[in-house]
C-alpha positions in Angstrom: -10.3 3.9 9.6 -13.4 5.8 10.9 -15.0 4.5 13.5 -18.1 7.0 13.3 -20.8 5.3 11.5 -18.8 1.6 10.7 -20.9 -1.0 12.8 -18.5 -3.3 12.9 -15.4 -0.7 14.1 -16.7 0.8 17.1 -13.5 0.6 19.0 -9.7 1.2 17.8 -8.8 -2.5 18.3 -11.7 -3.6 15.9 -10.8 -0.9 13.4 -7.2 -1.9 13.3 -8.7 -5.5 12.6 -10.7 -4.2 9.9 -7.8 -2.8 8.4 -5.6 -5.9 8.7 -8.3 -8.2 6.9 -8.6 -5.8 4.0 -4.8 -6.1 3.3 -5.2 -9.9 3.7 -8.5 -9.5 1.3 -6.0 -7.8 -1.5 -3.3 -9.9 -0.8 -5.6 -13.0 -1.8 -5.0 -14.6 1.6 -8.6 -15.2 3.2 -10.9 -18.1 2.5 -13.8 -17.9 0.4 -16.5 -17.1 3.3 -13.8 -14.4 4.8 -13.9 -12.7 1.2 -17.6 -12.7 1.2 -17.5 -10.9 4.7 -15.1 -8.7 3.5 -17.1 -7.8 0.8 -20.4 -7.6 2.6 -18.7 -5.7 4.8 -17.3 -2.8 2.5 -20.5 -2.6 0.8 -22.0 -1.8 3.9 -18.9 0.7 5.3 -17.8 3.9 3.9 -15.0 4.2 6.1 -14.0 0.3 5.5 -14.5 1.1 1.8 -12.5 4.4 1.7 -9.6 2.9 3.0 -10.0 -0.4 0.9 -10.0 2.6 -2.0 -6.9 4.2 -0.7 -4.9 1.0 -0.3 -6.0 0.3 -3.7 -4.6 3.3 -5.0 -1.3 2.9 -3.0 -0.6 -0.5 -4.4 -1.5 0.2 -7.7 1.6 3.7 -7.3 3.6 1.4 -5.9 3.2 -1.4 -8.3 4.0 1.4 -11.3 6.5 2.8 -9.4 8.7 -0.3 -8.9 7.9 -0.9 -13.1 9.7 2.4 -13.6 12.9 2.3 -15.1 15.5 5.6 -14.3 17.1 7.5 -17.7 19.9 6.4 -18.9 21.2 10.0 -18.3 20.4 9.6 -14.4 22.3 6.3 -14.5 25.6 8.0 -16.4 25.3 10.9 -14.0 25.3 8.8 -10.8 28.0 6.6 -12.0 30.1 9.8 -13.0 29.6 11.4 -9.6 30.8 7.5 -7.9 33.6 7.7 -9.7 34.3 11.3 -8.9 33.9 10.7 -5.3 36.5 8.0 -5.2 38.8 9.8 -7.1 38.7 12.8 -4.3 39.0 10.2 -1.7 41.8 8.5 -2.7 43.6 12.1 -2.5 
C-alpha cells in the first residue's frame, strides 16, 4: 500500500492495518459501519483502491484455478511415472 498520497496511511503500521482491513472487507468479516468506513476510504485513496483491485484480481485467479481440473492425459502420465519409479526402486 502506498503511503505518499494516502491521508490515512501515513506510516507503515497504518498501511499494514489498512491492508488487513481490505482483507477483512473482502472476506465479509466487518460490521456494517466498518464496511462503510472501508468503502469511503477506498473511494478517497487511489493507493488503497489499487491494493483492493489487486487483491480482487488475485482472489479471482486463485478461485478460477481451484476449479480447473487437470487433463486426463496429465493424470495418466503422472500415474505411469509413479509406477515406473516404484518399479525402479524395487531393483
